[in-house]
N, C-alpha and C positions, 0 to 999 in steps of 0.2 A: 298288694290286695290279698295275696295268698297267705302272708304272715298273719293277717287279721283273722282269717278263718281258722287257722291252726291255734292261734291264741284262744279264740272262742271255744274250740274243741277241748283244750287244756283246761280252761276255766270250768267248763261243764263237768269234766272228769274229776277235777279236784273238788268241786262242789258236791258231786255224787259221793265221793269217798268220805268227805267230812260229814255229810248227812247220814250216810250209813253208819258211821261211828256214833253220832248223836242218837239216832234211832235205837241202836243196840243198847246204848247206855241209859237212855231216859224214857223210852216209849212206855214201858209198863207202869212206871211210877207217875209219869204225866197223865196217862189214860185214867189211872185210879183217882188222881187228883181231880181231873175234869169231871169224872163220873160222879164224884161226891158233890161237886159243884152244881151240876145240872140235873142229877137224879135220873139219867137215862143212858143206859149203856151204849146203845147204837149212836146216840148223839155225841156221847163222849168220845167214842172211837172215830167219828167223822171229824170232830173238832181237833182231836189229837193229830190226825192225818193232815188237816188244814194247817196246823201249826208247823209240822215238819215240811209241808209244801211251801209255806211262806219262807221258812228258813232256807230251803233249797233255792228259791228264786233270789233271795238276798245274796246267798253265797255264790250263785252263778254270775250275778253282776259284779261281785267283788269278792273273790276267794280269800283275800288277805284279811277280811273284816273279822274280828273276833266275835264268837258266838258263844254266849255263856248259858248255863242253866237258868239263870235269872232271866234272861231274854226269853227263853222257851216258856217259863212259867208266867211271865207278864203277858206274852202274846196269848198263851192259853187262857189266862184269866180274862183278857179283853175279848176274846172270841166267846168265851162262856157268858159273860155278862151281855154281850150283844145278842146271843141266842136267847137268854132269859128275858131280855127286853122285847125281842121280837114275839116270843111266846106269850108274854104278858099282853101285848097289843092284840094278839089273835084270840085271847080269851082262855078261860080255864080248861084244863084237860080232864078226863074222866078219872076219878080217884081209883087207886089200885084195888081197894076193897070191892068196887062196883063192877070189876072186870068179869067176874064169874065165881061160882061156888067151888071151882076146882082149886082156888087159892086157899091154902091152909095156913092159918095164922097160929104159930105156936109162940111161946114166950119170947124167944129170941127174935123172931121176925117182927113181932109186935113192937119190941124195944127199938129195933132198927127203923121201922116205920115212924115211930114217935120222934126219933132223933132226926130223921129226914124231914118230917113236917116242921120241926123246930128250926132246922137249917133253912127250909124253904120260906119261913116266915121272916127271915132276916133281910134287911136292905142289902142291895148288891155290894155296897162298900164294906159293910160289916162282914158279910159272907166272904168276900175276898180276903180281908185281914185274918179271919178265923182259919180259913182253908190254907193260907200261906204259912201262918205261924204254927197252928196246932197240927194240921195234917201233913203239910209238906215239910215242916221242921225249920222254917226260916226264922231268924231272929227278927224282933220288931225293926231294927235298923235295915236288914236285908229286905224285908217286906215293904218297908217305906221306899227303898230305892226302886223296887219293882213296880210299885203302885204310883210312884211319883208324888208321895206325901211325906210328911215328917214321921219320925218314929213315935212321937208322943201321940199323933193322931191315930197311928196304928194301934197302940196300947189302949187308947180310949175307946176305939171301935171294938177291939176285942172284949174289953171290959163291959160295954154296953150289950154286945152280942151274947156274952155269957149270962148276964142278968136276964136278958130276954129269953134265952133258951132255958135257963133254970125255971123260970116262971112258967113257960110252956110245957116243959117236962113235969114240973110239979102239978100242973093242972090235970094232966093225963094219968097221973098215978093214983 
């Protein structure tokens, strides 16, 4: 019985060491990815932490299990889509422009807001494909593995998303 307890402690220590390396290597990029996805800094940080906690739980159970950046991004994408769906059920949030007169819109922030609105208008499947291929830098084949679809489906969704975004951005110009 004593060996089981020691084995459990070793598993926890090994999991903690691997998670620490993953956090150091991927936290900033993953948080930026999720922030673009959900358009909320605090929610993005919370989701990123949730992803690493899920990885920790998985590694604590089986320290020999391989854990890749693709797994982190797929888990982050799934968490972000779940949050977006949950927020959609709750109803719309107050637009940024209505938060108060202290918000100064210069040309650059206006472009950023337009881009974020165009991203927000995309269906979650298209948004995931755009974020993985354009922002995170994955190929269509890699994004397809992460999302569990075909690379052709990813390319088609990116193409449709690009057309939708061009139309949305052209309308604001």
